[in-house]
C-alpha positions, 0 to 999 in steps of 0.5 A: 310356648315352647313350642313356639319359640322352637318355631322361631327359633327354628324359622330363625335358623332357616333363615341364617343358612338360606343367607349363608348360602347364598352368600357363599354362592355368591362368593364362589362367583368371585373369579367369575368374568364380568361378563364374556364373548363367544368367538364364532365366525362370519354371520351366515356360518353355523359357527355365528347361529350356533355361538351366539345362540350359546352365549345367550343361554349362558347369559340367561341362565348364569346371569352374567353379561355376554353375547357373541362376536363375528369372527374370521372362524376356528383359526382366529378364535384359537388366537383371541382366547389364547390372547384372552380377548375373548373367553370362550369361542369355537374351534375345529380340531385341524386349526387348533392342532396346527395353533398348538404346535406353532403353526397358525397361518395368524401368527407363525411360531407361536405355541398358543397353549392358553386354550382348553376345550369344554365339550363336543360341538358337532362334526363339519362336513365339507361341502360343495354348492352351485348353481343347478344352471352352471350345469356343475354336478360334480367335482369334476364338472368344475371348469379350470380357473372357475371361480370359488368362495373358500369362506373367511380367510384362514377359517377352516373351509379356506385352510383345508379346502383348496387344498383338498380341491388341488389334490383331486387335479381342481384349478382354481380362482379363489376367493374368500368372504363371508358365507352370506355374502358369498351365498350373494355372490353365487346367485348374481354371478359373481363366483361359481361354486362355494366350497363349504366347511360349515355345521349343517344346516348351513343357512346360507344354503337353506336360503339359496334353496329358497330363492334358487336351484342349486345342486349340492355336489358329493365326493365320488368314493375315489375322491373321498378316500384320496381326501382321507388319506391326505387330510386329518378328516373323517368319512361322512354322510350328509343326511337327505333331510338336510336340504330340499335339495337333497334326494338322498344321502350324499357323501362328504368327509368332515372334522370336529368341532369343539368349545373352547375356553382360556385355560386361566379362566375361572375354574367354577365358571367353566364348571357352570358352563359345561354342567348348563351346556351337557345337561339342557341339549334339548335347549342346545338343539333350539339354538341349532340343531347340529347340537345334537352331538354336543353330548359328553360321549363325544369328548373322545374326538379331542385327541388335541386340546387339554380340557378346561379343569371346570369341565374335567370336574363336570367330566369325572362328576358324571362318570366320564373319564378324560386320559391324564394327558389331556389335563392340565 
C-alpha cells in the first residue's frame, strides 16, 4: 500500500513538474514576436533562396509564423531591420558599414544603429558572366558602352561593381534589375554582361548554363590586386565545381555576409534562432550549399556590427569569444 501511494505521489509530482516546465517554456515566449519576416533580395539570387529557406526552418522548428520577403538586398535590409519593418535580414559587410556610419545611399545622414549581427553566412564573390557568342572572355574584352546589368538598385553589386569596373577602365551603360530578369535579358541580347555579387552557385547563372553557352569571366592577377587596393574586399577563388562552365578555379574578390536582427528583438527569440541555425549546419546546407561556411568560427569576419545579446549568449555558452566592442 505504501509503495503504491509513493508511486502515485511520484507520478503526480512528475506530472506537476512537466506542467510547470511547460508553463515556464511558454512564459519564456512572452516577448517573442507573433510572426517574423526575413528581408532577402531579388528572386534568382542566393539571398532569396538562403533567406526564404532559413525563414521556413525557423518557422517550422520554433513554431512562429514567418517567411522571406523580396527586397532590394543588403542595403535596403539594413534600413528595414533598423526601422523594425522586418525582424530579420541578410546583409553584406560593406553596405552594413556604410549604413552604420550614416552613409547609406537610401538614407544619407541616418545612422542605422538598431541593427545587430547574428551569424556568418558566406562570402559574396564578385563575378562576371557573358554569353559565349559575345566574344567577351576577359574584363578587357568588354567593349566601350556595353550594357551591364548590376542587379537590383542599391544592392551590393550595384553599390560596388560599377566603381570596380570604372577603376579597371571599363566604360559601360548601367542597367538594374532582379537577377532572374537580367539573366533573361542577357539571353535575349538586351544586355551584354551581368556583373554579379551573390553567393555561389548563383541560381540565375546555373539556369543560364542549362539554356545556353556562357563565359564566366575571371579577374587577372593585376585586376584583382587593383580592386583589393581600392575596395573593402578579399581575395577569392570560385571553385571549378561551382558551375558546369568552369574548367578550373576562377580568380575573383569577395565580401562577407551576415544575418541580422533588430537589436531590440527578443533576446530569447534570437538565442533560439542562433542556436537552431548554428547547431544544424546540415539543415542549413539543405537550404543552400553556401551555408557550408555558416559556422561560428567565421564570426571573426564581422568587425562592423554589434552582435545581438541573444547571439552573444549562445556564442559564450559554446566557448566563442565576442570582442567587447562588438557587444551592446
